[in-house]
ROGU-718342 format. One record per residue: residue in one letter; x, y, z of N, C-alpha, C, O in turn. Coordinates in steps of 0.001 Angstrom, whole numbers, padded with zeros to 6 digits, always signed. Each point is the difference from the previous one (the first is absolute). Last residue first. Layout:
aXYZXYZXYZXYZ ...
REM end
This chain:
c-023343+040904+014151-000048+001309+000409+001313+000364+000834+000148+001134+000457 t-001497-005423-002356+000587+000840-001123+000113+001489+000447+000553+000848-000700 c-002171-004832+003334+001399+000307-000102+000579+000768-001078+001208+000124-000199 m-005843-000673+001146+000691+000768+001154+001442-000006-000362+000698+001001+000160 g-004404-003203-002714+000920+000902-000508+000673+000874+000977+000565+001020-000395 g-003535-004900+001165-000846+001031-000627+000809+001217-000597-000581+001000-000421 d+002210-005131+002895-000298+001076+000800-000747+001261-000877-000029+001167+000393 v+002978-005786-000538-001392-000058-000218-000431+001255+000864-000260-000207+001186 s+005088-001599-003711-000760+001117+000944-001470-000245-000236-000475+000029-001135 i+004562-003521+000397-000843+000359-000531-000830+000994+000942-000455-000424+001062 e+005440-001880-002398-000560+000762+001015-001391+000615-000635+000086+000811-000922 a+002933-005593-000317-000624+001263-000364-000621+000820+001266-000583-000581+000915 g+002843-004062-001863+000956+001158+000351-000730+001305-000040+000655+001014+000238 n-002539-004383-003539+000708-000498+001237+000892+001205+000451+000595+000697-000822 i-004568-002386-003014+000116+001035+000952+000984-000479+001162-000435-000766+000860 w-001550-001893-004458+001324+000517-000570+000140+001307+000896+000754+000852-000468 s-004494-003649+001125+001186-000951-000078+001241+000722-000348+001102-000501+000223 a-005983+001926+000692+001128+000660+000450+001161-000775-000093+000931+000326+000736 e-005191-002302-001624+000076+001291-000740+001309+000812+000062+000446+000595-000981 d-001634-004593+003540+000825-000159-001132+000115+001243-001002+000901+000192-000816 s-001713+000600+006210-000550-000873-001118+000863-000070-001238+000989+000715-000159 c-000329+002117+004157+000095-001545+000367-000499-000876-001056+000155-001218+000083 l-000467+005958-000282+001520-000139-000039+000146-001613+000416+001062-000583-000216 f-005618+002218+000143+000576+000008-001358+001410-000395+000079+000397-000813-000834 c-002507+001277+004745-000582-001251-000810+000696-000049-001230+000517-001022-000451 c+000450+004909+003216+000617-001164+000458-000511-001339-000727+000785-000943-000105 v-002887+004816-001003+001301-000023-000406+000912-001072+000409+000811-000553-000744 d-005249+001225+002471+000032-000324-001558+001251-000160-000621+000210-000865-000851 a-000588+002353+005619-000388-001512-000276+000070-000198-001576+000691-000921-000434 i-000219+005208+001719+001097-000587+000267-000114-001365-000273+000833-000591-000686 h-004560+003271+000342+000990+000440-001065+001359-000854+000203+000642-000342-000993 d-004095-000082+004339-000296-000735-001343+000954+000215-001053+000379-000908-000739 p-000312+003287+004927+000586-001096-000112+000020-000871-001256+000944-000621-000489 t-001471+005807+000157-000522-000946+000734+000562-001198-000083+000659-000224-001015 n+001014+005597+000753-000669-001151-001013-000744-000908+001072-000254+000398+001137 f+001597+004928-000601+000028-001287+000525-000713-000896-001091-001011+000268-000651 s+002213+004453+000050+000954-000449+000773-000164-001510+000623+000915-000564+000599 k-002189+003243-005441-000795-000422+001274+001266-000493+000811+000933-000540-000594 v+000588+004117-002957-000355-001500-000042-000861-000127+001491+000127+000808+000920 p+002495+003080-002463-001050-000080-000923-000474-001352+000092-000613-000373-001000 m+003162+002983+005093+000195-000775-001248-001235-000323-000734-001035-000189+000640 a+001628+002490+003641+000239+000985-001052+000316-000944-001536+000267+000492-001097 k-001292-002326+005452-000976+000705-000309+000158+000864-001196-000949+000440-000648 i+004417-002991+002493-000832-000878-000582-001265+000738-000518-000518-000378-001051 l+003825+002607+003586+000435-000351-001260-000862-000781-000798-000038+000185-001216 n-000822+000630+005721-000116+001327-000837+000330-000230-001469-000655+000485-000923 s+001129-004020+004057-001305+000254-000275-000180+001218-000879-000819+000042-000917 l+005001-001129+002382-000288-000819-000948-001507+000360-000386-000310+000197-001175 d+002009+002152+004759+000666+000360-001333-000324-000849-001114-000060+000502-001122 n-001467-001414+005338-000714+001030-000537+000612+000527-001273-000644+000497-000923 q+002323-003830+004196-000770-000552-001202-000823+001150-000938-000513-000218-001097 a+003321+000874+004967+000753+000126-001422-000841-000626-000871+000201+000079-001212 p-001536-000471+005877-000298+001345-000733+000704+000239-001484-000455+000781-000836 h-000354-005805+002702+000819+000973+000501-000376+001418-000899-000202-000011-001214 y-003382-004153+002108+001185+000536-000799+000667+001183+000486-000636+000896+000555 a-002853-004718+001326+000634+001362+000406+001172+000216-000738+001103-000278+000469 l-005783-002185-002326+001338-000336+000745+000695+001394+000388-000213+001060-000589 g-004425-002361-001502+000261+001020+001089+001411-000188+000433+000253+000518+001088 g-002511-003031-004721-000275-000246+001320+000422+000806+001278-000076-000365+001173 l+000856-000118-006303-001316+000787+000329-000201+000019+001467-000729+000861+000491 t+004325-003429-002441+000353+001322-000493-001175+000899+000516+000264+001167+000291 l-000446-005796+000830+001084+000604+000626+000224+001412-000467+000463+000809+000804 h-003842-003416-002490-000331+000301+001373+001295+000502+000626-000102+000653+001039 t-000152+000058-006118-000198-001091+000813-000255+000428+001366+000039+001203+000256 a+000884+000906-005344-001066+000066+000908-000172-001232+000812-000847-000806-000382 c+005403+002883-001899-000962-001034-000192-001149+000058+001188+000302-000019+001193 g+003916+003007-003988-000780-000103+001314-001090-000932-000325-000658+000170-001026 g+003851-001260-002269+000156+001447+000501-000750-000425+001378+000079-001101+000545 p+002808-002866-002685-001530+000727+000144+000321+001342+000318+001112+000339+000405 h+001920-003940-002879+000315+001177+000860-001491+000595+000146-000460+000689-000911 i+002767-005855-000298-001059+000988-000194+000148+001177+000897+000319-000175+001176 i+003023-004039-003409-000504+000765+001231-001116+001047-000547+000010+000473-001136 n+002562-005708-000317-000470+001352-000321-000595+000762+001234-000503-000570+000967 c+002927-004270-003045-000012+000762+001120-000351+001423-000427+000725+000578-000810 r-000525-006138-001167-000048+001409-000211-000332+000596+001444-000603-000595+000893 i+002807-004185-003176-000721+000581+001174+000075+001650-000151+001061+000613-000120 n+000883-004596-002279-001444+000418-000384-000668+000431+001096-001130-000362+000328 h+005854-000664-000333-000877-000948+000574-001454+000246-000421-000883-000681+000520 k+004267+003764-001734+000389-001425-000564-000712-001094+000420+000011-001040-000658 a-000503+005230+002624-000774-000031-001418+000384-001320-000673-000772-000650-000704 y+002567+002401+005106-000707-001032-000165-000969-000238-001324-000835-000897-000115 s+003972+004599+001414+000535-001221+000480-000810-001231-000218+000606-001066-000106 f-002007+005558-000982+001071-000340-000646+000674-001388+000255+000520-000677-000887 a-004292+002443+003384-000508-000125-001474+001395-000367-000837-000141-000811-000916 i+000790+001651+005437-000668-001331-000130-000394-000180-001380+000077-001109-000529 s+001639+005422+001517+001126-001088+000127-000686-001514-000119+000605-000888-000600 k-003431+004680+000503+000664-000109-001214+001113-000921+000080+000370-000607-001005 t-003038+001385+004848-000748-000431-001043+000848-000251-001360-000137-001027-000664 l+002020+003008+004421-000275-001326+000261-000629-000600-001117+000440-001047-000474 g-000176+005595+000360+001238-000578-000048-000002-001551+000049+000557-000670-000870 s-004269+003056+002245+000076+000184-001565+001285-000718-000377-000059-000865-000873 l-000766+001254+005485-000794-000990-000632+000027+000067-001593-000206-000998-000690 g+002230+004340+002986+000979-001201+000233-000779-001164-000590+000574-000849-000681 a-002802+005042+000963+000948+000092-001118+001042-001371+000021+000620-000390-000989 k-003918+000653+004440-000641-000319-001329+001061+000248-001019+000083-000834-000901 a+001444+001664+005188-000506-001242-000184-000630-000369-001247+000247-001084-000529 a+001045+005709+001412+001155-001017-000094-000364-001344-000295+000461-000570-000989 t-003834+003563+002092+000510+000386-001314+001204-001008-000403+000073-000632-001053 y-001916+000483+005486-000873-000577-001004+000521+000257-001451-000083-000894-000843 s+002575+002756+004450+000074-001314+000071-001030-000870-001019+000307-001087-000489 p+000257+006106+000832+001206-000758-000666-000151-001509+000218+000519-000729-000844 g-004962+003677+000474+001240+000113+000744+001021-001026-000466-000253-000914-000785 h-002873+002857-003053-000360-000611+001415+001224+000126+000810+000986+000563-000474 n-000941+000448-004178-000735+001091+000804-000700-000591+001141-001036+000499+000439 g+004004-001970-004582+000642+000344+001360-000832+000715+000814+000552+000786+000770 r-001110-002808-005511+000002+001399+000343+000432+000287+001250+000094+001213+000191 i-000481-005654-001778+000285+000685-001067+000395+001496+000212+000925+000536-000610 a-002364-003684+003870+001238-000445-000495+000433+000785-001072+001212+000122-000182 a-005473+000761+001960+001131+000544+000730+001351-000426-000403+000964+000756+000122 y-005037-002690-001819+000316+001371-000662+001145+000770+000762+000704+000834-000570 s-000833-006069+001112-000773+001120+000361+000424+001156-000847+001131+000129-000469 g-001358-005994+000847+000778+001142+000218-000769+001123+000303-001082-000116+000575 i+000485-005393-000848-000740+001321-000067+000968+000952+000576+000424-000151+001146 n+000398-004662-004105+000107+000750+001264-000641+001326+000023-000053+000659-001039 v-000167-005754-001558-000457+001522-000100+000289+000370+001445-000468-000559+000992 i+001846-003930-004361-000077+000563+001162-000233+001573-000211+000493+000677-000902 a-000699-006127-001405-000217+001640-000317-000005+000599+001410-000693-000531+000868 g+002729-004301-003306-000686+000676+001067-000218+001501-000396+000648+000617-000844 s+001404-006251-000874-000525+001258-000132-000566+000768+001146-000432-000651+000951 g+002002-003929-000839+000563+000265-001448-000450+001461-000403+000274+000333-001153 n-000558-003066+005546-001182+000102-000944+000215+000393-001466-000830-000171-000893 e+004239+000213+004268-000421-001605-000109-001209+000048-000977-000163-000889-000837 i+001653+005137+002017+000925-000627-000829-000303-001520-000458+000158-000516-001107 m-002785+002942+004415-000183+000494-001224+000868-000646-001113-000486-000361-001072 l+001329-000309+005596-000990-000894-000393-000613+000240-001435-000466-000894-000707 p+004287+003478+002453+000331-001448-000308-001219-000703-000374+000053-000782-000949 i-000915+005236+002392+000581-000202-001447+000501-001439-000163-000287-000542-001067 a-001371+002267+005544-000990-000457-001103+000614-000208-001452-000554-000782-000772 e+003021+002572+004704-000524-001494+000386-000848-000549-001286+000070-001154-000423 r+001800+005499+000097+001169-000937+000179-000527-001449+000275+000532-001030-000415 l-003835+004548+000290+000522-000472-001399+001128-000975+000061+000054-000978-000746 i-001519+002867+004868-001097-000838-000612+000464-000547-001431-000074-001185-000325 r+002780+004343+002594-000132-001388+000487-000911-000878-000563+000280-001162-000296 f+000106+005630-001018+001228-000522-000358+000046-001555+000602+000564-000919-000593 p-004481+003803+001613+000169-000598-001264+001095-000716-000518-000143-000935-000788 a+000458+002870+005126-001124-001133+000032-000200-000366-001648+000107-001187-000309 k+002775+004880+001415+000497-001169+000395-000907-001190-000245+000416-001035-000521 l-001977+005310-000451+001103-000338-000927+000430-001516+000404-000056-000952-000779 d-003564+003238+002833-000260+000585-001129+001206-000621-001131-000153-000067-001220 l-000096-000996+006151-001359-000389-000635-000022+000408-001600-000650-000699-000778 e+004460+001759+003669-000312-001310+000356-001218-000620-000971+000019-001097-000557 m+001298+005749+000563+000881-000676-000723-000379-001559-000008-000036-000679-001026 v-002294+003711+003825-000348+000361-001427+000810-001034-000939-000561-000621-000903 k+001662+000719+005414-001418-000527-000028-000300+000027-001445-000400-001033-000538 d+004485+003162+001966+000031-001543-000128-001317-000592-000236-000028-001053-000637 w+000225+005784+001101+000751-000392-001205-000102-001726-000192-000358-000633-000993 r-001403+002721+005011-000774+000163-001237+000692-000377-001185-000649-000599-000857 q+003159+000379+004741-001218-001043+000133-000831+000240-001387-000238-000927-000774 d+004025+003807+001415+000425-001144-000452-001408-001179+000039-000179-000885-000836 d-000969+006051+000334+000816-000910+000799+000333-001301-000463-000638-000497-000928 t-000957+005532-001102-000069-001535-000109+001060-000669+000784+001199+000034-000279 e-001905+004870-000361-000817-000625+001034-000367-001519-000333-001023-000549+000408 l+003935+003291-003100+000461+000218+001346-000870-000335+001085+000343+000112+001177 l-001587-001032-005945+001365-000516+000405+000396+000226+001480+000379-000932+000710 p-005617+001192-001901+001244+000539-000765+001307-000657+000786-000019-000532+001110 y-005172-001380-001360+000870+000440+000960+001299+000403-000792+000553-000861-000683 s-004882-001091-001087+000632+001277-000380+000921+000642+001023+000190+001215-000037 l-002397-005636+000360-000817+001103+000343+000647+001375-000305-000266+000991+000681 d+001599-005462-002034+000707+000652+001248-000822+001053+000541+000423+000604+000985 n-002357-005253-003538+000774+001315-000285+000369+000609+001281-000439-000356+001093 i-000674-005002-002673-000448+001099+000748+000917+001269-000682+000925-000106-000805 g-002687-005356-000780+000952+001151+000185-000509+001165+000909-001197+000110+000262 a-000144-005058-003656+000067+000349+001431+001063+001127+000044+001025-000117-000672 i-001304-002273-003467-000955+001237+000208+000002+000560+001313-000085+001221+000132 n+002409-004971-003797+000416+000556+001234-000729+001367+000237+000484+001024-000482 c-001299-005643-002545-000255+001519+000035+000340+000482+001262-000776-000276+000915 v+002174-004344-003926-000039+000756+001257-000632+001401-000223+000407+000639-000970 g-000189-005951-001658+000252+001335+000180-000266+000514+001394-000525-000631+000917 d+000215-004020-002601+000086+000707-001202+000139+001508+000060+000021+000658-001041 l+000625-005763+003693-000231+001524+000148+000263+000581-001345+000985-000276-000685 k-001848-005250+003017+000569+001117-000882-000453+001461+000418-000880+000261+000820 g-000888-004150+001284+001115-000558-000701+000798+000873-000768+001040-000455-000477 f-004842+000693+003677-000286+000377-001362+000940-000600-000871-000305-000210-001174 t+000399-000172+006206-001430+000081-000313-000181-000019-001628-001008-000557-000434 e+005384+000507+002251-000859-001094+000603-001300-000150-000489-000495-001064-000370 k+003231+004936-000514+000308-001289-000745-000711-001298+000370-000331-000861-000815 t-000440+005017+003141-000421+000122-001362+000379-001199-000821-000779-000477-000826 k+002075+000748+005286-001506-000347-000002-000430+000110-001509-000852-000749-000478 k+005317+001990+001513-000086-001434+000120-001547-000403-000204-000315-001009-000631 i+001405+005518+000478+000404-000542-001157-000199-001629+000211-000443-000696-000915 l-000322+003401+004538-001053+000171-001064+000361-000633-001278-000891-000448-000722 n+003853+000180+004358-001234-000857+000292-001033+000314-001045-000806-000865-000346 q+004615+003511+000283+000281-001229-000327-001070-000954+000218-000117-000917-000812 i-000602+005137+002327+000193+000045-001593+000344-001426-000360-000693-000542-000861 d+000534+001359+005315-001387+000105-000544+000018-000244-001589-000764-000696-000669 e+004852+001249+003077-000579-001285+000381-001269-000260-000775-000228-001034-000629 l+002577+005290+000488+000538-000923-001017-000666-001563+000194-000130-000805-000923 k-001970+005874+002070+000542-001109+000846+000420-001142-001048-000875-000546-000672 t-001529+004515-000386+001236+000338+000444+000817-000890+000831+001040+000304+000584 v-005647-000885-002428+001130-000013-001048+001349+000660+000473+000958+000024-000774 d-005171-002557+003172+000749+001077+000267+001160+000058-000887+001051-000569+000294 v-005814-002025-000888+001302-000144-000043+000556+001484+000436-000552+000994-000473 v-004010-004495-000015+000372+001255+000901+001581-000185-000192+000542-001042+000368 i-004169-000894-004082+001072-000313+000944+000338+001286+000788+000012+001085-000581 p-003807-003485-003402+000395+000927+000779+001024-000334+001153-000130-001068+000598 m-001450-000653-005525+000553-000646+001305+000379+001262+000656+001011+000585-000388 v-004481-001420-003979+000702+000728+000855+000544-000787+001277-000704-000773+000650 n-002491-000629-004167+001414+000114-000693+000813+001066+000841+000930+000574-000566 e-005994-000460+001843+000534-001088-000853+001322+000405-000598+000010+001093-000566 q-002218+000815+005265+000080+000419-001599+000919-001186-000598+001081-000380+000451 e-002104+001023+004297-001244-000548-000791+000144+000102-001421-000851-000410-000790 k+004133+002485+003878-000184-001413+000315-001011-000819-000743+000165-001211-000146 w+001368+006146+000127+000292-000834-001089-000339-001625+000287+000029-000849-000891 m-000673+004771+004028-000301+000578-001277+000087-001166-001024-000902-000049-000836 d+002209-000902+005337-001531+000165-000256-000329+000608-001301-001105-000273-000468 m+005655-000152+001361-000628-001212+000230-001480-000139-000376-000520-000782-000796 v+003242+004831+001103+000093-000694-001345-000652-001334+000037-000479-000460-001037 k+000810+003329+004910-001300+000213-000901+000111-000818-001412-000951-000341-000703 e+004517+000681+004130-000876-001065+000176-001262+000112-000971-000646-000976-000380 s+005451+003557-000591-001134+000194+000738-001079-001413-000085-000272-000528-001078 i+004548+001368-001285+000347-000132+001454-001431+000005+000871-000065-000456+001142 d+000377-001643-006384-000138+001386+000754+000363-000303+001462-000167-001111+000502 v-000431-001360-005666+000670+000279+001239-000270+001246+000448-000174+001015-000675 a-001749-005022-002943-000264+001258+000531+000623+000252+001284-000436-000588+000990 i+000893-002607-005396+000301-000151+001463-000081+001483+000588+000973+000748-000100 v-003553-002954-004610+000706+000976+000800+000398-000402+001453-000813-000568+000729 k-000651-000888-006255-000021-000564+001424+001031+000970+000864+001180+000208-000281 a-004071+001031-004523+001258-000432+000726-000282-000589+001376-001065+000172+000592 g-001906+001624-004303+000162-001390+000012+001381-000418+000853+000519-001114-000060 e-002905+005677-000695+000756-000420-001266+000483-001516+000090+000730-000434-000892 s-002898+002513+004638-000898+000212-001091+000546-000368-001288-000776-000323-000899 i+003405+000466+004750-000772-001159+000116-000976-000019-001155-000297-001073-000523 f+003308+004751+000917+000637-001305-000438-000994-001188-000011+000015-000851-000889 k-001747+005061+002630+000230-000146-001562+000768-001144-000558-000294-000518-001078 a-000261+001099+005748-001319-000249-000577+000068+000183-001413-000790-000651-000684 t+004771+001614+003132-000276-001383+000124-001365-000490-000586-000125-001145-000433 t+001341+005728+000283+000841-000919-000839-000395-001353+000149-000294-000702-000968 v-001567+003605+003928-000685+000216-001158+000709-000897-001072-000663-000707-000759 q+002523+000952+005076-001300-000672+000015-000658-000036-001424-000536-001019-000435 g+004693+003410+001068+000058-001501+000102-001220-000722-000038-000096-001045-000642 m+000006+005773+000646+000507-000423-001076+000188-001547-000067-000350-000649-000986 g-002410+002209+005078+000580+000726-001033+000413-000703-001287-000693-000926-000423 s+000442-002256+004606-000638+001329-000228+000590+000584-001244+000943-000510-000605 a+000126-003855+002256-001170+000192+000769-000659+001413-000072-001031+000323+000590 a+005264-002351-002824-001241-000435-000447-001383+000257+000671-001086-000269-000512 g+006336+000803+000297-000848+001198+000529-001449-000388-000443-000798+000905-000248 t+004366-003595-002513-000014+000410+001535-000798+001410+000070-000090+000826-000909 i+000200-005498-002356-000208+001317-000076-000114+000596+001431-000899-000324+000775 i+002480-004092-004220-000062+000686+001327-000261+001416-000171+000538+000710-000849 f-001942-004856-002623+000706+001209+000246-000056+000186+001565-000943-000413+000676 v-000022-003327-005098+000111+000167+001444+000759+001222+000326+001121+000149-000486 r-004299-002228-004035+001320+000462+000486-000071+000301+001637-001073+000280+000535 n-002575-001766-003649+000880-001187+000550+001323+000615+000431+000900-000766+000344 e-003259+004280-003274-000663-001183+000238+001197-001189+000669+001085-000208-000545 l-001294+005231-000946+000909-000701+001059-000551-001374+000337+000260-000498+001095 r-002587+003134-004221+001241+000303-000376+001024-000667+001034+001125-000294-000406 n-006218+000487-000278+000681-000822+000468+001624+000115-000337+000602-001066-000130 m-004846+003702-000539+000803-000321-001103+000934-001247+000417+000536-000625-000915 
REM end
């Protein structure tokens, strides 16, 4: 459909999961993508793909972010939007077993990194005269069913989204957040060492009248829609893409 034809987007987490699939979706819709990931795999994955500039970036480092925006401007001369997809969870460690290291690690990647990326990127979107931002939140931000660090980071990202939506609407910049449920990626299905407290959530999900896992394609489709002209009047929205888990 070429809904994003000739538009330039930064997508983080582009070497796997939702980020990888969203990058492919945006390319198929005519966009040019700066594919960002901390893994070197992003180079091999996207280096031969037309209309993609892969770049290894540690989004928890301000210098890396500033270099990312600089390269974007030098290469494309503009920026039409950002999809903040890179993130981690806290493996459901409860409050009394969450040390400062775990808290800080989750906050750095899930909340501070999007804050810094958008602080650096929005001036380029203002120059461009418009922009579309999509942040990836979580069902946990609505229901509080992970550990405190992940739940707080994603709830904070929701607040950041709304603040940006309010402040920069006058510059024709929109900012929305998607709350996935469980998404079937290598991270969720790869046997990570979750805390036993995760059993409480697992038992809750089993009792729900909805499927517990969606696929990265579901998230990519909504990211694409929110960055297209079809969503021109959607700003500051929280959109659950979870098959109805948030209603349970």
